[in-house]
C-alpha positions in Angstrom: 46.1 48.9 35.1 46.4 46.9 31.9 45.1 48.6 28.8 42.4 46.6 27.0 41.6 47.2 23.3 38.6 45.8 21.5 37.5 45.7 17.9 33.7 45.7 17.9 30.8 45.7 15.5 28.3 47.8 17.3 24.9 48.4 15.8 23.0 49.7 18.8 23.4 52.2 21.6 22.8 49.4 24.1 26.1 47.8 23.2 27.9 51.1 23.5 26.3 51.7 26.9 27.3 48.2 28.0 30.9 48.8 27.0 31.0 52.2 28.7 29.6 50.8 32.0 32.2 48.0 31.9 35.0 50.5 31.2 35.8 48.7 27.9 37.8 50.7 25.4 36.3 50.5 21.9 39.1 50.7 19.4 37.0 50.7 16.3 33.2 51.1 15.7 31.6 49.8 12.6 28.1 51.1 12.2 27.6 50.4 8.5 25.2 47.8 7.2 26.8 44.9 5.4 25.5 42.2 3.1 25.6 38.7 4.5 28.6 37.9 2.3 30.5 41.0 3.5 29.7 40.3 7.1 30.9 36.7 6.9 34.2 37.7 5.4 34.7 40.4 8.0 33.8 38.0 10.8 36.2 35.3 9.4 39.0 37.9 9.1 38.5 39.3 12.6 38.1 35.9 14.2 41.3 34.6 12.6 43.2 37.7 13.8 41.8 37.3 17.3 42.7 33.6 17.5 46.3 34.3 16.3 46.7 37.0 18.9 45.2 34.8 21.7 47.5 31.9 20.8 50.5 34.3 20.7 49.5 35.6 24.2 48.8 39.1 22.9 45.3 38.7 24.3 44.6 37.2 27.8 40.9 36.9 27.3 38.4 37.2 24.5 34.8 38.3 24.9 32.0 38.2 22.4 29.2 40.7 22.9 26.1 40.4 20.8 22.4 40.9 20.6 20.7 37.5 21.2 17.4 37.2 19.3 14.4 36.5 21.5 11.5 37.7 19.4 10.8 40.3 16.7 10.4 42.8 19.5 13.1 41.7 21.9 16.8 41.2 21.8 19.0 40.5 24.8 22.5 41.8 25.0 24.8 38.8 25.7 28.4 38.6 26.7 30.4 35.4 26.5 33.9 34.7 27.4 
């Protein structure tokens, strides 16, 4: 079985439950609250690193898991390949 490692920004238990059910290994959890500027920099740095690793064939697949805003009372957990 191939070992899969993921860097994730998890802010809700729902995301952790999803990862656990899918047997996804979370290599780092970041539960802190960030300003918009800090989050943009982190997202840029992480996405650049992921793209480089994908292009260099270190990653076979990349998935983005996030909470999709539906309304003030509802968010849907979404997974995109």
